ROVEXSE-176427 format. One line per field, with one value per residue: residue number from 1; residue in three letters; x, y, z of N, C-alpha, C in turn. Coordinates in steps of 0.1 Angstrom, whole numbers, plus 2048, in hexadecimal, padded with zeros to 3 digits. Example, Ala and Ser with C-alpha at 12.3 -4.5 7.8 and 13.67 -1.06 7.14 Angstrom:
residues 2
i = [1;2] .
aa = [Ala;Ser] .
n.px = [884;880] .
n.py = [7C7;7EA] .
n.pz = [84E;847] .
ca.px = [87B;889] .
ca.py = [7D3;7F5] .
ca.pz = [84E;847] .
c.px = [884;881] .
c.py = [7DF;800] .
c.pz = [84E;84F] .
***
This chain:
residues 379
i = [1;2;3;4;5;6;7;8;9;10;11;12;13;14;15;16;17;18;19;20;21;22;23;24;25;26;27;28;29;30;31;32;33;34;35;36;37;38;39;40;41;42;43;44;45;46;47;48;49;50;51;52;53;54;55;56;57;58;59;60;61;62;63;64;65;66;67;68;69;70;71;72;73;74;75;76;77;78;79;80;81;82;83;84;85;86;87;88;89;90;91;92;93;94;95;96;97;98;99;100;101;102;103;104;105;106;107;108;109;110;111;112;113;114;115;116;117;118;119;120;121;122;123;124;125;126;127;128;129;130;131;132;133;134;135;136;137;138;139;140;141;142;143;144;145;146;147;148;149;150;151;152;153;154;155;156;157;158;159;160;161;162;163;164;165;166;167;168;169;170;171;172;173;174;175;176;177;178;179;180;181;182;183;184;185;186;187;188;189;190;191;192;193;194;195;196;197;198;199;200;201;202;203;204;205;206;207;208;209;210;211;212;213;214;215;216;217;218;219;220;221;222;223;224;225;226;227;228;229;230;231;232;233;234;235;236;237;238;239;240;241;242;243;244;245;246;247;248;249;250;251;252;253;254;255;256;257;258;259;260;261;262;263;264;265;266;267;268;269;270;271;272;273;274;275;276;277;278;279;280;281;282;283;284;285;286;287;288;289;290;291;292;293;294;295;296;297;298;299;300;301;302;303;304;305;306;307;308;309;310;311;312;313;314;315;316;317;318;319;320;321;322;323;324;325;326;327;328;329;330;331;332;333;334;335;336;337;338;339;340;341;342;343;344;345;346;347;348;349;350;351;352;353;354;355;356;357;358;359;360;361;362;363;364;365;366;367;368;369;370;371;372;373;374;375;376;377;378;379] .
aa = [Unk;Unk;Unk;Unk;Unk;Unk;Unk;Unk;Unk;Unk;Unk;Unk;Unk;Unk;Unk;Unk;Unk;Unk;Unk;Unk;Unk;Unk;Unk;Unk;Unk;Unk;Unk;Unk;Unk;Unk;Unk;Unk;Unk;Unk;Unk;Unk;Unk;Unk;Unk;Unk;Unk;Unk;Unk;Unk;Unk;Unk;Unk;Unk;Unk;Unk;Unk;Unk;Unk;Unk;Unk;Unk;Unk;Unk;Unk;Unk;Unk;Unk;Unk;Unk;Unk;Unk;Unk;Unk;Unk;Unk;Unk;Unk;Unk;Unk;Unk;Unk;Unk;Unk;Unk;Unk;Unk;Unk;Unk;Unk;Unk;Unk;Unk;Unk;Unk;Unk;Unk;Unk;Unk;Unk;Unk;Unk;Unk;Unk;Unk;Unk;Unk;Unk;Unk;Unk;Unk;Unk;Unk;Unk;Unk;Unk;Unk;Unk;Unk;Unk;Unk;Unk;Unk;Unk;Unk;Unk;Unk;Unk;Unk;Unk;Unk;Unk;Unk;Unk;Unk;Unk;Unk;Unk;Unk;Unk;Unk;Unk;Unk;Unk;Unk;Unk;Unk;Unk;Unk;Unk;Unk;Unk;Unk;Unk;Unk;Unk;Unk;Unk;Unk;Unk;Unk;Unk;Unk;Unk;Unk;Unk;Unk;Unk;Unk;Unk;Unk;Unk;Unk;Unk;Unk;Unk;Unk;Unk;Unk;Unk;Unk;Unk;Unk;Unk;Unk;Unk;Unk;Unk;Unk;Unk;Unk;Unk;Unk;Unk;Unk;Unk;Unk;Unk;Unk;Unk;Unk;Unk;Unk;Unk;Unk;Unk;Unk;Unk;Unk;Unk;Unk;Unk;Unk;Unk;Unk;Unk;Unk;Unk;Unk;Unk;Unk;Unk;Unk;Unk;Unk;Unk;Unk;Unk;Unk;Unk;Unk;Unk;Unk;Unk;Unk;Unk;Unk;Unk;Unk;Unk;Unk;Unk;Unk;Unk;Unk;Unk;Unk;Unk;Unk;Unk;Unk;Unk;Unk;Unk;Unk;Unk;Unk;Unk;Unk;Unk;Unk;Unk;Unk;Unk;Unk;Unk;Unk;Unk;Unk;Unk;Unk;Unk;Unk;Unk;Unk;Unk;Unk;Unk;Unk;Unk;Unk;Unk;Unk;Unk;Unk;Unk;Unk;Unk;Unk;Unk;Unk;Unk;Unk;Unk;Unk;Unk;Unk;Unk;Unk;Unk;Unk;Unk;Unk;Unk;Unk;Unk;Unk;Unk;Unk;Unk;Unk;Unk;Unk;Unk;Unk;Unk;Unk;Unk;Unk;Unk;Unk;Unk;Unk;Unk;Unk;Unk;Unk;Unk;Unk;Unk;Unk;Unk;Unk;Unk;Unk;Unk;Unk;Unk;Unk;Unk;Unk;Unk;Unk;Unk;Unk;Unk;Unk;Unk;Unk;Unk;Unk;Unk;Unk;Unk;Unk;Unk;Unk;Unk;Unk;Unk;Unk;Unk;Unk;Unk;Unk;Unk;Unk;Unk;Unk;Unk;Unk;Unk;Unk;Unk;Unk;Unk;Unk;Unk;Unk;Unk;Unk;Unk;Unk;Unk;Unk] .
n.px = [808;805;813;812;82E;831;831;839;82A;810;7FD;80B;80C;7F3;7F1;7F5;7EA;7D1;7C0;7D7;7D7;7CD;7BA;7C7;7D5;7E0;7F7;7ED;7E1;7D9;7B9;7AE;796;77C;75F;73C;721;726;723;72A;72F;72C;73A;750;76A;77B;77E;78D;790;791;796;78E;79D;78A;788;7A2;7A8;793;77E;77B;77F;773;77A;791;7B3;7C9;7E4;7E6;7F1;7E4;7D1;7D9;7C9;7CF;7C0;7B4;7BE;7C0;7DB;7DB;7C1;7A5;79E;785;77F;768;760;759;73D;742;75A;76E;777;77F;798;7A9;7C5;7D8;7EF;803;816;82F;83E;84A;85A;859;86D;86D;877;86B;863;857;844;825;813;7F8;7FD;810;81A;804;812;827;837;832;81A;7FB;7DA;7BC;799;779;77B;76E;755;752;758;773;785;7A0;7B8;7CB;7EE;7FF;80D;82C;849;85E;853;844;829;81B;80D;806;7EA;7E4;7CF;7CB;7CA;7B1;794;780;75D;74D;745;75D;767;76F;78A;79B;7B4;7D2;7D8;7BF;7C5;7CD;7D8;7E3;7E1;7ED;7DE;7D6;7BE;7AD;78F;783;775;782;773;773;76A;772;76D;760;770;76C;77F;781;784;77B;779;78C;79A;7A4;7BD;7C9;7E3;7E1;7D9;7B9;7AB;78D;77F;772;75D;761;747;734;71D;721;716;711;70D;700;700;6E9;6F7;70E;729;72C;713;713;71D;708;6FE;6E3;6D9;6E3;6E0;6EB;704;725;738;758;772;795;7B2;7CC;7F0;80E;818;802;7F7;7E0;7DC;7D3;7B7;798;77D;75C;740;71E;705;6EB;6D4;6C4;6B5;6C8;6D9;6EF;6F5;70C;71C;739;74A;748;75D;773;795;7A7;7B5;7C1;7AF;7A5;789;773;75E;749;737;722;717;6F9;702;715;72E;746;747;760;765;77B;784;796;795;798;796;78A;78A;76C;75C;764;74E;73E;741;727;713;708;70D;721;715;719;719;72A;735;726;735;742;732;737;74A;76D;78D;7B1;7B3;7A8;78E;76B;752;72F;71B;716;715;71B;723;73A;742;740;728;72B;71E;72C;73C;745;733;725;73A;752;75E;779;77B;792;7A5;7A6;7A6;7A0;7B9;7DA;7EE;811;81D;82B;821;82A;83B;828;815;7FD;7DF;7C3;7A7;7AC;7A5] .
n.py = [7F4;816;830;851;866;874;894;8A5;8BC;8C1;8D5;8EC;8F1;8F8;913;91F;910;905;8E8;8D5;8D9;8F0;909;911;92C;934;944;963;972;992;999;9A6;9B3;9B9;9A8;9AD;9A5;98A;966;94C;92B;914;8FA;8E6;8D0;8C1;8B8;8BD;8AD;8B1;8A9;8BD;8C6;8D1;8D3;8D8;8F1;902;91F;92C;941;943;958;962;96F;95B;958;95B;94E;92F;92A;912;8F9;8DF;8BE;8B0;892;872;85E;83C;83D;843;84F;85A;85D;86C;868;87B;871;870;864;846;830;816;809;816;820;828;840;84C;867;872;890;8A2;8B9;8C5;8C3;8B5;89C;87E;874;85D;845;837;81C;80F;7FB;7EB;7CB;7BD;7B5;7C6;7E0;7FA;7F9;805;803;801;805;7FF;803;80B;813;82E;839;83B;82C;831;823;830;832;827;83D;84A;855;85E;865;87C;895;89F;898;88C;880;86B;860;84A;835;848;84B;85B;858;862;86D;867;881;88B;88D;880;88D;88C;880;87D;891;898;8AE;8A6;8A8;89A;894;88F;898;89A;894;872;858;86B;87F;888;89B;89F;8B8;8B5;8C5;8D3;8DB;8EE;8FB;913;923;910;8EF;8E4;8D9;8E4;8F3;907;929;939;952;965;97F;99D;9BA;9D6;9E0;9D0;9B4;993;972;954;932;915;8FA;8E2;8CA;8CC;8BF;8C6;8C4;8AA;8AC;8B4;8CD;8DE;8F6;919;924;936;93A;949;964;971;989;98B;99D;994;990;995;97B;96C;968;96D;98E;993;991;986;99A;999;997;9A4;98D;983;96A;952;936;91F;931;94E;970;98B;9AB;9B9;9D0;9F2;A03;9F2;9EC;9E8;9C8;9A8;98F;978;965;95A;940;933;91A;908;8E7;8D2;8B9;8BF;8C3;8DB;8F0;8FF;914;921;93C;94F;971;98C;9AD;9C9;9EC;9FF;A0E;A30;A4A;A66;A86;A96;AB3;AC4;AD6;AC8;ABB;ACC;AC0;AA9;A89;A6B;A56;A36;A1B;A01;9E1;9E2;9DC;9D7;9CD;9DC;9D7;9DC;9D3;9CE;9D4;9D7;9C0;9A6;985;976;95C;938;923;905;8E7;8D1;8B6;8C1;8D5;8F5;901;917;918;91B;914;913;91A;934;950;943;933;934;91B;913;91C;92F;948;949;962;977;964;953;948;932;925;904;8E3] .
n.pz = [800;7F8;80A;818;81D;83C;849;868;86E;85E;85D;858;83D;837;83B;823;80F;814;817;812;7F7;7DD;7CB;7AC;79D;77E;766;758;73A;732;726;706;706;71E;72C;730;746;74C;74A;760;760;77A;777;77B;76F;77D;7A0;7BE;7DC;800;823;83D;85B;871;88D;894;888;88B;88A;86A;84C;82C;81C;826;82A;818;820;83A;858;865;883;89B;8AD;8C0;8C3;8E0;8EF;900;90D;906;901;8EA;8C9;8B4;892;87F;85F;840;82C;811;80E;80A;821;823;820;832;846;863;870;88A;893;8A7;8AF;8C3;8C7;8AE;89A;883;885;88E;8B0;8B6;8A3;89C;88D;87A;868;870;880;898;8AF;8B0;8C2;8BA;8AD;8A2;8AB;898;890;87F;864;844;84E;851;869;87B;893;8A8;8BD;8D5;8DE;8FC;915;90D;918;908;8F0;8F3;8F4;8DE;8BF;89D;88C;871;858;83E;820;80F;7FB;7E1;7E1;7CD;7AB;78F;78B;7A3;7BA;7D5;7EB;7FF;821;83B;857;879;893;8B2;8D6;8F2;910;932;93B;926;911;90F;8FE;8E3;8C9;8A7;889;86A;850;82F;814;7F4;7D9;7BC;79A;782;762;75A;760;780;780;76A;757;746;741;747;74B;753;742;74F;752;767;77C;770;76E;77B;776;787;780;78A;77A;76D;768;777;789;7A3;7AF;7B9;7D2;7E1;7DB;7D2;7C9;7C8;7E0;7FC;7F3;7F2;7E6;7DD;7D7;7D0;7CC;7B5;7B5;7A1;7A1;7A1;7BA;7D5;7E2;7FB;812;804;7F8;801;7EC;7E5;7DE;7C8;7C8;7B4;7B4;7A3;799;79F;7A3;7A2;7A6;797;7A8;79E;7A3;7A3;79F;781;778;783;794;7AE;7AE;7C6;7CE;7E5;7F7;80C;80B;80D;816;828;81F;812;7F7;7E3;7CA;7B2;79D;784;77D;767;76B;75A;756;756;739;732;73C;72F;73D;750;744;756;775;78F;7AE;7CD;7E5;7FB;7F1;7FC;815;80D;81B;81A;81B;819;80A;807;7EE;7DA;7D5;7DB;7F1;7EA;7FD;820;83C;836;83F;83A;83D;83C;849;85A;863;878;889;8A1;8A6;89C;884;875;854;83E;81D;80C;81E;81D;806;7E8;7E4;7D6;7C8;7CD;7B4;79B;784;762;74F;73B;732;71E;70D;70B;71E;729;72F] .
ca.px = [800;80D;811;817;838;82B;839;833;822;809;7F5;813;80A;7E6;7F1;7F5;7E3;7C5;7C1;7E1;7D7;7C4;7B7;7D3;7D3;7EC;7F9;7E3;7E3;7CD;7B1;7AD;78A;775;751;732;716;72C;71D;735;729;733;73A;75E;76C;783;77C;797;78A;79A;78F;794;79C;784;78C;7B0;7A9;788;777;783;778;777;77F;79C;7C0;7CF;7F1;7E6;7F4;7D8;7D2;7D7;7C4;7D0;7B5;7B9;7BB;7C7;7E3;7D4;7B3;7A1;799;77C;77E;75C;763;74E;737;748;768;76E;781;780;7A6;7B0;7CE;7DB;7FD;804;824;833;84A;846;862;856;879;86C;87C;862;868;850;83A;81D;80D;7EF;801;81A;814;7FF;81C;831;834;82D;80D;7F0;7CE;7B1;78D;76F;77D;762;749;752;75B;780;78A;7AE;7BC;7D7;7F8;802;817;83A;850;867;84C;83E;81B;816;80E;7FD;7E4;7E1;7C6;7CB;7C5;7A3;790;773;752;745;749;76B;76C;773;796;79F;7C2;7D7;7D1;7B9;7CE;7CA;7E2;7DE;7E8;7EA;7DB;7CE;7B0;7A5;784;786;77B;781;76D;775;763;777;763;765;771;76E;786;780;787;774;775;797;79B;7AD;7CB;7CE;7EE;7DE;7D1;7AC;7A4;780;77F;766;75E;75D;739;72B;718;725;70C;716;703;702;6F9;6E3;700;71A;72D;72A;707;715;720;6FB;6FA;6D7;6D8;6EE;6DC;6F6;711;72D;741;761;77D;7A2;7BB;7D8;7FC;814;81A;7F6;7F4;7D7;7E3;7CC;7AA;78E;772;750;736;710;700;6DD;6D3;6B7;6B6;6D5;6E2;6F2;6FB;713;722;747;748;74C;76A;77E;7A1;7AA;7BF;7BE;7A8;7A0;77B;771;750;749;72A;720;70D;6F1;709;71E;73A;747;74D;767;768;783;786;79E;78F;79F;78D;78D;782;760;75F;762;741;740;73D;71A;715;703;717;721;710;723;71A;734;730;725;740;73D;731;73A;757;778;799;7BC;7B3;7A2;780;762;745;724;714;71A;70C;71F;729;747;745;737;725;72C;71A;735;73A;748;72A;726;748;753;768;77E;77E;7A0;7AD;7A7;7A0;7A4;7C7;7E2;7F9;81F;822;82B;81D;834;839;821;80E;7F1;7D8;7B5;7A4;7AE;7A3] .
ca.py = [800;822;839;85E;86A;87E;89E;8A6;8C8;8C3;8E2;8F8;8F3;8FD;921;925;908;8FF;8DA;8CE;8DE;8FB;90D;916;936;935;951;96A;97C;99B;999;9B3;9BA;9B2;9A6;9B1;99C;97D;95A;943;91E;90D;8ED;8E1;8C3;8BA;8BD;8B7;8AC;8B0;8A9;8C8;8C4;8DD;8D4;8DE;8FE;90A;929;931;949;940;964;967;96F;94E;957;95D;941;92A;928;904;8F4;8D0;8B7;8AA;884;86C;852;82F;840;841;85B;855;866;86A;86D;87E;866;86F;85D;838;82D;807;805;820;81D;834;842;856;86B;87B;899;8AC;8C5;8CB;8C5;8AD;88F;879;86D;850;843;82B;81A;803;7F1;7E2;7BF;7C0;7B3;7D1;7EA;806;7F6;80E;7FC;809;7FD;807;805;809;818;83D;83D;834;82D;82F;821;838;82B;82B;848;847;862;862;86A;88A;897;8A4;88E;88E;874;86A;855;848;83C;84B;84E;861;84F;869;869;869;88F;88E;886;883;88E;88D;879;885;892;8A0;8B1;8A1;8AB;890;89B;886;89E;89B;88A;865;859;878;87D;893;899;8A9;8BC;8B4;8D1;8D0;8E6;8ED;907;915;918;906;8E5;8E8;8D4;8EA;8FC;911;934;93B;95D;969;98D;9A3;9C8;9DC;9E5;9C7;9A9;985;968;947;929;907;8F4;8D5;8BF;8CE;8B4;8CB;8BF;89E;8AF;8B8;8DA;8DE;903;921;92B;937;93C;955;967;97B;98D;98E;9A1;98C;996;990;96D;964;966;977;998;995;98B;989;9A2;992;99F;9A1;984;980;95C;94E;928;91A;93C;958;97B;995;9B5;9BD;9DE;9FB;A09;9E8;9EF;9DE;9BF;99A;98C;96B;964;94F;93C;92A;916;8FC;8DE;8CB;8AE;8C4;8C6;8E9;8F1;90B;915;92D;941;95B;97A;998;9B8;9D4;9F8;A02;A19;A3D;A51;A75;A8E;A9D;AC1;ACB;AD7;ABD;ABF;AD1;AB8;A9F;A7B;A62;A4C;A28;A13;9F3;9DC;9E6;9D5;9DD;9C7;9E4;9D3;9E0;9CB;9D7;9D8;9D2;9B6;999;97D;972;94E;92C;91C;8F7;8DE;8C6;8AE;8C9;8E0;8FF;906;91F;912;921;909;912;920;942;954;93C;933;92F;912;919;91C;93D;94A;94D;96F;979;958;955;93C;931;91B;8F6;8DA] .
ca.pz = [800;7F7;815;818;827;844;851;875;86F;852;85D;854;82F;836;83B;815;805;819;81B;80A;7E9;7DC;7BE;7A5;792;776;761;750;72F;733;719;6FE;70A;728;729;73A;749;749;751;763;764;784;772;77B;76A;788;7AD;7C8;7EA;80B;82F;844;869;877;89B;895;882;890;881;85E;843;81E;815;82D;824;818;825;849;85F;86C;892;89D;8BA;8C0;8C9;8EC;8F0;90B;90A;907;8FE;8DC;8C2;8A9;887;876;851;837;825;803;80E;80C;82B;825;821;839;850;86B;875;895;893;8B2;8AD;8CD;8C5;8A1;892;877;887;898;8BB;8B5;899;89E;880;87A;85E;877;886;8A5;8B9;8B0;8CD;8B4;8A6;8A5;8A8;893;88C;879;856;83C;854;852;877;87D;8A1;8AA;8CA;8D6;8E5;90A;917;90A;91B;8FD;8E5;8F6;8F5;8D2;8B4;892;888;863;853;82F;814;80E;7ED;7DF;7DC;7C3;79E;78D;78B;7B1;7BE;7E3;7ED;80C;82C;846;862;885;89D;8BF;8E2;8FC;91D;93A;93E;919;910;90A;8F1;8DC;8BC;89E;87D;860;846;821;80C;7E6;7D2;7AD;793;775;758;758;76A;78B;77D;75E;757;73C;747;742;752;74E;742;754;753;774;77C;769;775;778;77A;789;77C;78E;76F;770;767;77F;792;7B1;7B5;7C0;7E0;7E8;7D7;7C9;7C3;7CD;7ED;806;7EC;7F5;7DB;7E1;7CD;7D6;7C1;7B3;7B2;795;7A2;7A2;7C8;7DB;7EA;808;813;7FA;7FD;7FD;7E4;7E7;7D4;7C6;7C5;7AF;7B1;79F;794;7A8;79C;7AA;79E;79A;7AC;793;7A6;7A4;797;776;77C;785;7A1;7B1;7B2;7CF;7CF;7F0;7FA;814;805;816;81B;832;818;80E;7E9;7E1;7BC;7AF;78F;783;775;764;76B;751;75A;74E;72F;738;739;72D;749;74D;742;762;780;799;7BB;7D6;7F2;7FB;7EE;809;817;80A;827;817;81F;810;80D;7FF;7E1;7D0;7D2;7E6;7F2;7E6;808;82D;842;832;84A;836;842;838;855;858;86E;879;896;8AC;8A7;891;882;869;84D;831;814;808;828;819;7F9;7DC;7E6;7CB;7CA;7CC;7A7;797;776;758;74A;72E;72E;717;70A;70F;728;724;73B] .
c.px = [809;809;818;823;833;834;832;828;81A;801;7FD;80F;7FC;7E6;7F1;7EC;7D7;7C7;7CA;7E1;7CD;7C2;7C3;7CF;7E0;7EC;7EE;7E8;7D7;7C6;7B1;7A1;783;766;748;727;71B;725;728;72F;732;732;749;75F;774;780;786;791;795;791;796;792;797;787;799;7B0;79E;782;780;77A;77C;77C;78C;7A9;7C6;7DD;7F2;7E8;7E7;7DB;7CF;7D3;7C5;7C3;7BA;7B4;7C3;7D0;7DA;7C5;7B0;79D;791;77B;772;75F;757;74A;73D;755;766;77A;783;78E;7AF;7B9;7D2;7EA;7FC;813;826;83F;848;84E;860;862;878;871;874;869;862;846;832;815;804;7F3;80B;812;80F;808;826;82E;82F;821;802;7E3;7C3;7A5;783;771;771;755;747;755;767;784;798;7B1;7CA;7E1;7F9;80C;825;842;859;860;847;82F;814;818;804;7F8;7E1;7D9;7C7;7CD;7B6;7A0;783;769;749;74A;758;770;772;77F;799;7AE;7C6;7D0;7C9;7C3;7C9;7D6;7DC;7E7;7E4;7E9;7D2;7C0;7A8;79A;789;779;779;77B;76F;76E;768;76C;769;765;774;773;784;783;780;779;780;795;7A6;7BC;7D1;7D9;7EC;7D5;7C3;7A5;797;780;771;768;759;74F;72F;727;71E;71A;713;70A;707;6FA;6F3;6EC;70D;71D;72C;71D;708;718;713;6F7;6EE;6D4;6E3;6EA;6E7;703;718;736;74B;76C;789;7AB;7C7;7E4;802;817;80E;7F1;7EA;7DF;7DD;7BF;7A1;783;765;746;728;70C;6F1;6DB;6C5;6B9;6C5;6DE;6E4;6F9;701;719;731;746;74E;75A;776;789;7A3;7B6;7B9;7B9;7A5;791;779;762;74F;73A;72A;715;705;6F8;713;72C;73A;74E;754;76B;770;783;78F;797;799;795;792;784;776;763;75C;754;743;73A;730;71C;710;70E;715;71B;71B;724;724;72E;730;731;73A;73D;735;748;761;785;7A4;7BD;7AE;794;778;756;73A;71C;71A;711;710;726;737;74B;73B;735;724;728;723;734;73D;73E;72B;734;748;760;76C;781;78C;7A9;7AF;7A2;7A7;7B3;7CF;7EC;807;824;820;828;829;831;832;81B;801;7EA;7CA;7B3;7A6;7AD;7AF] .
c.py = [80C;82B;846;85F;876;888;8A0;8B1;8CA;8D0;8EE;8FB;8F9;90C;927;91D;901;8F1;8D2;8D1;8EA;8FF;914;920;937;942;956;972;985;99B;9A6;9BA;9B2;9B1;9AA;9A6;98D;972;950;936;918;8FE;8E8;8D3;8BB;8C1;8B6;8B8;8AB;8AF;8B3;8C6;8D0;8DE;8D9;8ED;907;913;92E;939;947;94C;969;967;961;94D;95A;94F;93C;929;919;901;8E5;8CA;8AF;89B;87E;860;846;831;83E;84E;855;860;863;870;871;872;865;869;84F;835;81E;802;80D;81A;829;834;84E;85A;875;883;8A4;8B9;8CB;8CC;8BC;89F;888;872;85F;850;836;829;80E;7F9;7E8;7D6;7C3;7BE;7BD;7DB;7F7;804;7FF;807;805;7FF;806;80A;802;80E;827;842;835;836;829;82E;826;830;830;836;843;854;867;869;879;88A;89D;89B;892;881;875;85E;855;839;83E;84E;854;856;856;865;86C;877;893;886;88A;883;890;884;883;886;89B;8A2;8AE;8A6;8A2;896;892;88B;89F;891;87D;85D;868;875;88A;890;8A3;8AC;8BA;8C1;8CD;8DC;8E4;8FB;908;922;90E;8FB;8E9;8E3;8DB;8F3;907;91C;935;946;961;978;993;9B2;9CD;9E2;9DC;9BC;99C;97C;95B;93D;91B;8FF;8E6;8C9;8C1;8C3;8B9;8C7;8B2;8A0;8B3;8C6;8D9;8EB;90B;929;92B;939;949;957;972;97E;990;992;997;994;990;981;965;961;971;981;99A;98E;98F;991;99C;99C;99B;998;983;972;959;93F;924;925;947;963;985;99F;9B7;9CC;9E8;A01;9FF;9EC;9E4;9D5;9B1;997;97D;96D;958;94C;931;927;909;8F4;8D7;8BF;8B2;8C7;8D5;8E9;8FF;90B;922;930;94D;964;986;9A3;9C4;9E0;9FA;A0E;A26;A43;A60;A7C;A95;AAC;AC9;ACC;ACC;AC3;AC3;AC8;AAD;A91;A73;A59;A3E;A20;A05;9EE;9E1;9DF;9DB;9D6;9D0;9E1;9D7;9D6;9D4;9DC;9D2;9C6;9A8;992;979;964;944;924;90D;8F0;8D2;8C0;8B7;8D5;8E9;904;90E;91B;91A;916;908;918;92F;945;94D;93B;92E;925;919;917;92A;93E;94E;95A;96E;96C;95C;948;93D;926;90D;8ED;8D2] .
c.pz = [800;803;813;821;82F;84A;85E;875;862;852;858;845;82D;835;82D;80C;80A;81D;811;7FB;7E9;7CE;7B8;79B;78B;76E;758;745;730;726;713;702;715;724;734;73B;745;751;753;768;76F;781;770;775;774;795;7B6;7D6;7F5;818;839;853;871;886;89E;892;886;885;876;855;835;817;81C;825;824;81E;834;84F;866;87B;895;8AC;8BA;8C7;8D5;8EC;8FC;906;90E;905;8EF;8D6;8B6;89F;87F;869;849;82F;817;802;811;815;82D;826;82A;844;858;86F;87F;896;89E;8AE;8B6;8CB;8B7;898;885;879;892;8A4;8BC;8AA;89B;891;880;870;864;87D;894;8B1;8BA;8BA;8C7;8AB;8AB;8A1;8A3;890;885;86A;84E;842;854;860;87B;88C;8A2;8B9;8CC;8DF;8F4;90A;915;90D;910;8F2;8E7;8F5;8E9;8C6;8A9;88E;879;860;843;82C;815;7FF;7EC;7DB;7D2;7B5;79B;78C;799;7B4;7CC;7E4;7FB;816;834;851;86D;88E;8AB;8CA;8ED;90A;925;93D;931;919;90A;90A;8EC;8CE;8B3;891;873;856;838;81A;7FD;7DF;7C3;7A7;786;76F;756;763;774;789;771;760;74D;742;740;74A;74B;74E;746;755;761;772;775;772;771;77E;77B;786;780;785;774;770;76F;789;7A1;7B7;7BC;7CF;7E8;7E5;7CE;7C3;7C9;7D9;7F7;800;7F0;7E9;7E0;7D6;7D5;7CB;7C1;7B0;7A5;795;7A2;7B0;7CD;7E3;7F8;808;807;800;7F8;7F6;7E7;7DB;7D4;7C1;7C0;7AB;7AF;799;79F;7A1;7A6;7A1;7A1;79C;7A1;796;7A7;79A;78C;77B;77D;793;7A2;7B5;7BA;7D1;7DA;7F4;802;80D;810;81D;827;82B;814;800;7E8;7D2;7BA;7A0;78F;779;773;762;762;756;750;744;736;733;739;739;746;74C;74D;76C;78A;7A6;7C4;7E3;7F0;7F8;7FB;809;814;817;826;81C;814;814;804;7F2;7D6;7CD;7DE;7E5;7EF;7F2;815;831;83E;83E;846;83A;83C;845;852;864;86E;886;8A2;8AD;89A;88F;875;861;841;828;810;812;825;80B;7ED;7DB;7D9;7D0;7C8;7BE;7A2;788;76E;753;73C;729;727;715;70E;718;721;730;73D] .
***
């Protein structure tokens, strides 16, 4: 069986790439002209799935700055106790195994490693049960003074039970803190997050920015044949949309600013604010499905300034213009109105939790765009 080589601190990579991966924005060639009243079908050809350890990361915001370091809260467990991991129904755990890696000082050199693939007579054997049931119980080892009190639990392999468009990546992992006062047994329930990109496939290396004119309307369409419906999305009720400016490397320059969205069944419309500066932006579309999974769809848009309008012949009023009460960020994007929550509510095992699908605003992978790239969308 193929096993992942585990690092002690898998959450470190979440600071930039969400759950082991994220939406990739490749190089842009600015289009010759922008479009108005654009319709963007939410019909990805590839969806990457991840199990997000909400008990470790707590409240998150899908519009947050992807480069902000996550706050880690280890899950308390007892030596010789048990931890039960309730997995999303979309994951097949029939062949799952477990590894427990102790690296108390965080130097990347484990003090001890326990593994369920070892023989039961081995002192480092890690007993598990419940394979194929969606609820994996791990029997934790006895106290070993050499190992310390901090460990990472990994569960793998896991596979998607959905159509071939969906691929699961990375093990499920939890950061644990051994404490005699911790609950026993302990139960955790990671949330399934589905990452995708339109109109390009998420694995595409060919740029496909969508040209849009500032001040115009963009309509999202959850098509009848969209694979996202397999997650339990029946319409776009509750969808969130945000914009984050991208730098020359294709990285978001900060948090996304959420825009007001008007939803009608399987379509949702929003306006690119008229004052949006020309340039490249990450469009973030986040929504919780009835299954409890969270869909995060990314697209890259290039905003062009609206055509100049001739000045009126009448004298301008002398009263001062009202101050915009909407949200504002250093991305150059303004929200249309106040009152946005900026969060996706997720009902998980630990109660009402707030989850950022990609750990922030449509996070870019650590790939840099080539200079003066061009081309059209290619799956």
